[in-house]
C-alpha positions as CSV (number, residue, x, y, z in Angstrom):
1,M,52.3,34.5,-24.8
2,F,49.2,33.4,-26.9
3,T,50.3,29.9,-26.4
4,R,50.5,30.3,-22.6
5,Q,47.2,31.9,-22.7
6,F,45.6,29.0,-25.0
7,S,47.1,26.3,-22.8
8,G,45.8,27.8,-19.7
9,T,41.9,28.2,-21.0
10,F,42.2,24.8,-22.4
11,I,43.3,23.1,-19.0
12,A,40.7,25.2,-17.4
13,C,38.0,24.2,-19.6
14,K,39.2,20.3,-19.5
15,A,39.0,20.6,-15.6
16,R,35.6,22.2,-15.5
17,R,34.6,19.1,-17.8
18,Y,35.9,16.5,-15.7
19,L,34.3,18.4,-12.5
20,R,31.0,18.4,-14.3
21,A,31.3,14.7,-15.2
22,A,32.1,13.9,-11.6
23,L,29.3,15.7,-10.3
24,L,26.7,13.8,-12.8
25,L,28.4,10.6,-11.5
26,S,27.8,11.3,-8.1
27,L,24.2,12.3,-8.8
28,A,23.5,9.1,-10.6
29,L,24.9,6.9,-7.7
30,V,22.9,8.8,-4.9
31,S,19.7,8.4,-7.4
32,S,20.6,4.5,-7.9
33,A,20.9,4.0,-4.2
34,G,17.9,5.8,-3.1
35,C,15.5,2.7,-3.3
36,T,17.9,0.8,-0.8
37,R,18.2,3.9,1.5
38,A,14.2,4.4,1.4
39,Q,13.6,0.7,2.5
40,N,16.7,0.3,4.8
41,S,16.4,-3.2,3.8
42,G,19.1,-6.0,2.9
43,P,20.2,-9.3,3.5
44,Q,21.7,-8.4,6.9
45,R,18.4,-6.8,8.0
46,D,16.5,-9.8,6.6
47,K,18.7,-12.3,8.9
48,W,18.0,-10.7,12.0
49,Q,14.8,-9.2,11.7
50,R,13.2,-12.3,10.0
51,P,10.2,-10.5,8.4
52,A,9.1,-13.7,6.8
53,E,8.7,-15.2,10.4
54,V,7.1,-12.1,11.6
55,M,4.5,-11.9,9.0
56,D,3.6,-15.8,9.6
57,E,2.8,-15.2,13.4
58,L,0.4,-12.3,12.0
59,G,-1.2,-14.5,9.5
60,V,-0.4,-12.2,6.8
61,R,-1.2,-14.0,3.3
62,A,-1.9,-12.9,-0.2
63,G,-4.9,-10.7,-0.2
64,S,-4.5,-9.3,3.4
65,V,-5.4,-5.7,4.3
66,V,-2.6,-4.7,6.8
67,A,-0.8,-1.5,8.4
68,D,2.7,-0.8,9.1
69,I,2.1,1.9,11.8
70,G,5.1,4.2,12.2
71,C,6.8,2.5,9.1
72,G,9.8,5.1,8.9
73,R,11.5,4.1,5.6
74,G,9.3,1.3,4.9
75,Y,11.4,-1.6,5.5
76,F,8.3,-3.8,6.8
77,S,5.9,-2.0,4.4
78,F,7.9,-3.7,1.2
79,E,7.9,-7.0,3.0
80,L,4.3,-6.8,3.7
81,A,3.4,-5.7,-0.1
82,K,5.4,-8.7,-1.3
83,R,3.4,-10.9,0.8
84,V,-0.2,-9.7,0.4
85,G,0.3,-9.2,-3.4
86,P,-1.8,-7.1,-5.8
87,Q,-5.0,-8.3,-4.1
88,G,-4.1,-7.0,-0.9
89,K,-3.5,-3.8,0.6
90,V,-0.5,-2.0,2.9
91,F,-1.3,1.1,4.5
92,A,2.3,2.6,5.3
93,E,1.7,5.2,8.0
94,D,4.0,7.6,9.5
95,I,4.0,11.3,10.6
96,K,6.8,12.2,8.6
97,D,5.9,13.0,5.0
98,D,9.3,13.1,3.6
99,V,10.0,9.3,4.2
100,L,6.7,8.5,2.9
101,G,7.8,10.5,-0.1
102,D,10.4,7.9,-0.4
103,I,8.2,4.9,0.0
104,R,5.9,6.5,-2.8
105,T,8.8,6.9,-5.2
106,D,10.1,3.2,-4.6
107,A,6.4,1.8,-4.7
108,K,5.9,3.2,-8.2
109,K,9.4,1.9,-9.3
110,Q,8.5,-1.4,-8.2
111,S,4.7,-1.3,-9.4
112,L,3.7,-2.0,-5.8
113,T,0.2,-0.4,-5.9
114,Q,-0.8,-2.5,-3.0
115,I,1.0,0.1,-1.0
116,E,-1.0,3.4,0.3
117,T,0.7,5.9,2.5
118,V,-1.0,7.7,5.1
119,L,0.2,10.5,6.8
120,G,-0.9,10.0,10.5
121,A,-1.0,12.4,13.4
122,P,0.8,12.0,16.8
123,D,-2.7,10.7,18.2
124,D,-4.3,9.0,15.4
125,P,-2.7,6.9,12.5
126,R,-5.8,7.9,10.4
127,L,-6.4,4.3,9.4
128,P,-9.7,3.2,8.1
129,A,-12.1,1.5,10.8
130,N,-12.4,-2.2,10.8
131,S,-10.3,-2.5,7.6
132,L,-7.3,-4.4,8.7
133,D,-6.7,-8.1,9.1
134,A,-3.5,-7.0,11.0
135,A,-1.4,-4.1,12.3
136,L,2.4,-3.9,13.0
137,T,4.4,-1.4,14.7
138,V,8.4,-1.8,14.7
139,N,10.6,0.1,17.0
140,S,7.9,2.9,17.4
141,F,5.8,2.2,20.5
142,H,8.1,4.1,22.8
143,E,7.7,7.0,20.7
144,W,4.2,7.3,21.1
145,R,3.3,10.1,23.5
146,Q,-0.3,9.9,23.0
147,Y,-0.3,6.3,23.1
148,D,-3.8,5.6,24.6
149,D,-5.2,7.6,21.8
150,M,-2.9,5.8,19.3
151,L,-4.1,2.4,20.6
152,R,-7.6,3.3,20.5
153,H,-7.5,4.1,17.0
154,V,-5.4,0.8,16.0
155,Y,-8.4,-1.1,18.0
156,E,-11.0,0.7,16.0
157,A,-8.9,0.1,12.6
158,L,-8.5,-3.6,13.2
159,K,-11.4,-6.1,12.0
160,P,-12.7,-8.4,14.9
161,G,-10.2,-11.4,15.2
162,G,-7.6,-9.0,13.8
163,L,-4.0,-9.2,15.2
164,F,-1.5,-6.4,16.4
165,G,2.1,-7.1,16.2
166,L,4.2,-4.7,18.7
167,I,8.1,-5.3,18.3
168,D,9.9,-2.7,20.3
169,G,13.3,-2.2,22.1
170,A,13.7,-4.0,25.8
171,A,14.4,-1.8,28.7
172,R,14.6,-2.4,32.4
173,P,11.6,-1.7,34.4
174,G,11.1,0.8,37.3
175,Q,12.2,4.1,35.7
176,P,9.7,7.1,34.8
177,R,8.2,6.8,31.4
178,T,10.2,9.9,30.1
179,T,13.2,7.9,30.7
180,Y,12.2,5.7,28.4
181,Y,11.4,8.0,25.6
182,D,15.0,9.5,26.0
183,E,16.4,5.9,25.7
184,H,14.3,4.9,22.6
185,R,13.0,1.6,24.2
186,M,10.7,0.7,26.7
187,P,9.9,-2.4,29.2
188,E,7.5,-5.0,27.8
189,E,5.5,-4.9,30.7
190,M,4.7,-1.3,30.4
191,E,3.8,-1.6,26.7
192,R,1.9,-4.9,27.3
193,A,-0.1,-3.2,30.2
194,D,-1.0,0.0,27.8
195,V,-2.4,-2.3,24.9
196,A,-4.4,-4.4,27.2
197,R,-6.3,-1.3,28.8
198,H,-7.7,-0.8,25.3
199,G,-9.6,-4.2,24.9
200,F,-6.8,-6.2,23.4
201,E,-6.3,-9.9,24.3
202,F,-2.8,-10.7,24.5
203,L,-2.0,-13.9,22.7
204,R,2.0,-14.6,23.2
205,R,5.2,-13.5,23.3
206,E,7.2,-14.7,20.0
207,R,10.9,-15.0,19.8
208,G,12.5,-11.8,19.8
209,F,15.4,-10.1,17.7
210,T,19.0,-8.6,18.4
211,E,20.4,-6.0,16.4
212,P,23.5,-7.2,15.3
213,D,25.8,-3.6,15.1
214,D,24.7,-2.3,18.6
215,G,23.2,-5.5,20.2
216,K,19.7,-3.9,21.0
217,V,17.4,-6.3,22.1
218,F,13.8,-6.3,20.7
219,Y,10.7,-8.2,22.0
220,F,7.8,-9.3,19.8
221,L,4.1,-9.2,21.5
222,V,1.1,-10.3,19.5
223,F,-2.3,-9.1,20.7
224,E,-6.0,-9.9,19.5
225,K,-9.1,-7.6,18.7
226,P,-11.5,-10.2,19.8
227,A,-14.2,-11.4,18.1
228,P,-18.0,-11.1,19.0
229,R,-19.0,-14.2,20.9
């Protein structure tokens, strides 16, 4: 009987050790994957989103001061940081502090001191006035309920001659604005008119994008804060 009890105890202890080892391995895998999840990046997205092309169109270069408004998990924030380098600055702005925490963690791991997270408000991205060479918002504008206030603050944050890049999901016009909130996309004409009302000058419509998984089509508009004449 003693032998059976010893055997059972030994097996139970061994099972607990295996379970503990499996748990530790799982935690390690989650931790190592954190950077990729936080940035939502990878070769597939690079291929269809073409970040280098987007930055070229906005004139982003080494030393630029830029903002990623509604940055989410920071895909463009990290691309911008690589382009502007340590002499530049990237304001990664969002209204969700949990995703900004992920960005701060990943930026620290990569020694990207040029990234500064900004916890914005639904009506104000809280960016420094007259500080930006360029601002970018990707798949975010359709969520802005207080879009007039947001656009006013974006305009104020740009330097004269600064560029504003707007990338958002295309939608068929003719529906109430609230419909587009639910669809998470908005007609180009509607957003272009919103931006123009706030003093921005429309420059051009660049080549858009198609998300390969669900076929969602995005347009890319470029505006300028006019310089004094």
